[in-house]
N, C-alpha and C positions, 0 to 999 in steps of 0.2 A: 536678936537675929541669929545668934549661935544655935538656939534650939531648933529653929526652922530649917536651917541649912543641914543640921544633923539628921532631921527627918528625911530630907531628900537623899542624903548620902546612904540612908538605910533602904532606899528603894521604895518608899511608901508613897502612894498617891496623895496629892493635896488638893484642896478646893478652897478658893478665896472666900472669905467672909466679909461682911461689911466693915468698912474702916481699914481695909488693906490687910486684915488678919487672915490667917489660914488655919485649917484643922485637918487632922488625919482622917482619910476615907477608908472604911472597911473593905475587905476583899470580896466585893460583890460578885465578881465574875466567877470565882471559885465556888461560891455558894449556889449560884444559879446552875452551874454545871453539875453540881452534886445532886440537886433536886431533879434535874432532867434525867440523870442516870437512874435515879431511884424510880421515877415514873415509868421509864422504859422497861426497867427490870420487872416492876409489878405487872405491867401490861403483858409482857412476855409470859410471866408466870400464869396469869389468868387464862391466856390462850392455850397454854399447855394443859392446864387443868380441864378446860372445856373440851379439848380434843380427846382427853382420856376419860371423859364422863361417859357412862353407858348410853345416854340419850343422844350423844353426838356421834358415836361410832357404831353403835348397835342398832339394827332396824327395830322399829316398834312393832307391836302386834298388828297394827294397821298397815304397815308397809310390807309385810311378808304374807305369803299364802300359807295357810295352815290346814292340814288334812282334817276333814270333818267339820270345818268352820266355814260358813259362807259369809263373805263380807259384802254388805249392800250399801251403796251410796244412795241416800235419800235426799234428792234435791227438794228444796222447799219444806224441809222437815220441821221447821219451826212454825209452819202454818197449821191451820185447822185440820185438814185431812192428813197432811204429811206427818204431823206429830202423832196422830193416832196410829198411822202405819208404822212409824218408828217404834212406838210402844208395843205393838203386836209383834214386830220382828224381834225385839229384845226379849219379850216373854218367851218367844220360840227359840231362843239361844242363837240368833243371828248376831254377827258383829255389824255394827251400824256406824256410818259416818253421815252426819247431817251437814249439808251445805245450804246456807241461806244468807241473804243480804238484809233480812229483817225489815224490808220495806213493807211487807204485809204480814210477816210472821211475828212471833213473840218469843223473846229470849226467855221469858218466864216458863214457857212450855218446855224449852230445852233444859232449864234448871230442874224442873219436875222430873224429867227423864233421867238426868244425871243423878238426882237424889235416889231414884228407884234402882238405878244400875250403876253403882259407884266403882265396881270392880275394874281393874286395869284391863284394857283391851276389849271392852264391851261397847263403849259409845264415845265418839268424839264429835265436837262441833267445830266447823270451820266457817268463819265469816267471810263470804266472798260473793261477788256478783257474777252470774253466769254470762253476762255480756262481755266480761273481761276474758278474752280467749287465752291470754298468757297465764292468768291466775288459774283458770280451769285446767289448762295443760299441766301446770305445776302440781295441782291437787292430784291429778291422775298419775303423774310421775312418782309422787311420794307415797302413794297408797296402792295396795293390791286389791282392786275391786273385782269381785266375781259377778256382780250384777248392779244395775242402776234402776232405781224407781224414780222416774222423772215427774214430780208433782209441780215443781216451781212454775208459777204462772199467775198473772193477773187474771181475774175470773168473774168479772161483773158485766153482764150483757149491756145494761144501761150506760155504764162508763165507757164501754167499747164504742158505742155510737157517738159519744162526745169527744173521745180521744183515740181514734182508730190507730194512729201511728204508734202509740205506746203499746198497743196490743200486738201489732205485727212485729215490733222490735222485741218485746218481752217474750212472746210465745214462739213466733216463727224463727226469728234470728237466734235467740238464745238456745232453742232446741238444736239448731244447726251447729252451734258451738259445742254443745254436749255430744252430739252425734259424731262430730269430727274427733273429739277426745276418746270416745268409746271405740271408734274404729282404729285410731292410732295406737291405743294401748290394749287392743284386742280383748275387751271386756266380753264375757260370754253371753250375758243376758241383758235385755232392755225391756222394762215394763213401762209403757207410756200411758200416762193419765190423760185421757181425752174426754170428750163430752158428747152428749146427745145433740148439742147445738150444731154439730156438723151436718145433721140431717135437715135442718131448717124446719119447714112446715110440710111434712109429707101428706100425700093425698089419702093414704090409708093408715089405719091404726090396727094393731100395735106395730111398733117399729121393729124390724128385724135387721140383721147385720148387712143384708144386701139391699136394704132400702136406699134409693139414690140419695147421695149427699149434696144438698143444695142449701148451704147455710145462708141466712138472711141478715146476719149481723157480723161486725168485725171479729168478735170473739170466736164465733163458730168458724169463720173463714180462716182466721189465723191458726186455729187448731187443725183444720183440714189440711192446710199447707204443711204443717209440721208432720201430720200423718203421711202425706204424700212423699215427703223427703225420706222418712223412715222406711216406707215401703220400697222406694226406688233403691235406697242403699242396700236393703236386705236381699235384693235379687242377686247380688254378687258377694254375699257375705255368709260366713258360717254362724253368725250370731243368732241366738234365739230371741224372737221378738213377740211381745204381747201388747196389744192395744186395747185398752178398756175404755169404752164409751159409757160414761155413767150419767145418771139423771140427777135429780135434785136432792142434795145431801142434807140430812138433818141429824139430830141426836148428839150424843157425846159419850165418853167413856162411862160404862155402867157403874164403875167403882168411884167415879167422881174425881179422878185425877187430872183429866184434861177436859177442855171445852172449847167453844167457839168464842173468840175475843177479837173482833175486827177493830181496826184503828178507828177512833172516833170520827175522823174526817171522812171515812168511807161508809158510814152507817146508811146514808141515803141510797147507796148503790147495793147494799148487802142483801143477804138472803131474807126471805119472808119470815123465817123463824126468829132471826135477830131483831127484826122490826117488831114482831109480836111481843117478844120479851122486853124490849125497850118500852113499849107502850104499857105493858103490865107493871113495870117498875116505875113508871112515871117519868122516864128519861125523855120521852116524847109525848105529846098530848094525846095521840091516838094513832091508829093504823090507817095507812092510805092504800086502798085497793085500786090499782090502775087498770081499768078496762072492765066493763060490764056488758059489752055488746058482742062478745065473741059467740060463735056458733057452737056453744056447749050447752049442757043441761041447764045451768043457772046463769049463763052469760059471762062467767069469769073463767080465767085460764085453767086448764087441767094439766097437772103434772104428776110424774111418778116419783114419789118421795122415798129415798133409800137411806136407811140408817147408816151412819158412818162406821159402826162396828161391822155391819155386813159388808160394806164397801172395802174395808181393809182386809177382811177375810178373803174377798175375791182377789185382791192383789197378791196375797200370800199363796193362794191356790194357783194363780197364774205363774208365779215365780217357781213353784214346785213342778208345774207341768210343762214349762217352756222347754222346747226341744231345739237343738241346733239346726240351722238352715230352714227353720219353719217360722211362719207368722200366724199368730192367733188373734182374731179380732172378735171382741165380745161386748154385747150390751150388758150393763150391770144395773138392774132395776128390779122392782117387785112384780112388774107385769100388771099393775093396777093403777089407774089414774084417779087422782083426787082433785076436786076443784079448789080454787083459792078460798071460796066461801066455806067449804068443808074444813079446810085447813084452819081458818080463823076460829071456827066453832070448836075444833079440837084444842086449839091453843087456849081458848077461854076456859075450857074445862081443865086443862093441864095446869094452868096458873091459878085458877080460882078467881080470876079477875074479869069483870065485864068490860072488855076492851072497847073503847070508842072506835068506830070504823067510819072512814070517809071514802066514798066512792068517786074516783076521778077518771078522766079520759085515759086511753091506752098509753102505754109507754113505748117509745120507738124501739123496734127490733124484737119485740115479743111475738110469740106465736100462740095460737089458740089452744092446741092440744098436743101433748106428747107423752107417750108412755111406751114401755118396752115389752118385747116378747123375750123372756129370759130362757127360752128352751135350749138354745145352743150352748150357753155356759153351763146349764145343768147337765146336758149330755156329755160335753167334753171335759169339764173340770169338776163335775159333781158338786156344783155350787148352786145354792138357792138362798134367797133372803129369809132370815129367821125373825128379824125384828120388824114385823109388818104392821103392828098396831100403832097407828099414827099418834094417838093420844099418849100412849106409854112412852114412845120415843121422845115426845115433847116434854113429858114429865121428868124424864132423866136429864134432859138438857136444862130444863128450868131449875132443877135442884142445883146444878153447878152454877147457873147464873145467879141464883139467890145468895150463894155462899161466896161468889166472886163478882160483886157489883161493879168493880173497877177492872174486871178481867184479871189477868195474872198479877197485876199490881196489888190486888187484894191479898195475895198469898204472903 
């Protein structure tokens, strides 16, 4: 008993053991306090180091304006057309920020661009949804944009007839979010990616910019609503606005760095070129041509096929020529219509594959004939299509498809 009472007299904590015995307890409280003080000290040190880091206190190249450098926000820049536009801008020494939620775009395309332009201050990618107004405003607050090229949109006519609300939300509502941010942060230029689908099915061909806009599918209607918002806003704004209504896009980067890689689940809604290539590669058993009773030369739809390289060249020309307090509206096409049957024959020659073709009833929302008169864009912007050989454009695109059978996942 003497030893236990001595332990108590020395001020040590005791704890009973089995059989009425006791043992001496370590100074747990002091140990816990010591560890807590250490953690707090280390956390404070980390915060101090972060605050003194250059990236924390100093503005990045993207957050400040720089004389002689134009910073362009490319929405939808991970998509087919947007990625080609970003490539062209970067080649022309623009500073580029891509914003994309990757619902339709490909991160692989962004990685290709990052590999081509790794220098600091050239390219940044921000994962964000344009439907999130707070996220969009934060992006504009943290970056000094001189111009916006607004490509981001769902863009399949057939899908728009099946899920119209998605199209009004994604195209019309999201464009309003972008437009509000552009206005709030006083961005100088807006280049809007629109479509010939806003015209619907005009009585006369070719289509000119003053042709009445009477869209016949939700895709065209949503785009026209977005155009109307932009035009109404521009009446009381100093911003320079360009609206480009383009036709059916084909082709890919002539140097084979980028291509079209739609999500597998969207193939049935995709462009005819994608369907042709899938049939040529055996991904699908054949090509389905929907509608053979239209009032055209061979009964199939007639379209104006514009090479993506020409299309992005038109966007860059529009960016260069945009003037404050002015709105430019332009058709972007070749001025020549080609039937679906003609397109299929060109695709067979480009791929060297005798593609099986099934002819089916019309697809809802399609129109018989549409092709542009590009006279205005030639006169005002000195732009005209250069890659007008349909088979050659398809050959370039086919080369990328063959080397990327699984899209950007093949890289």
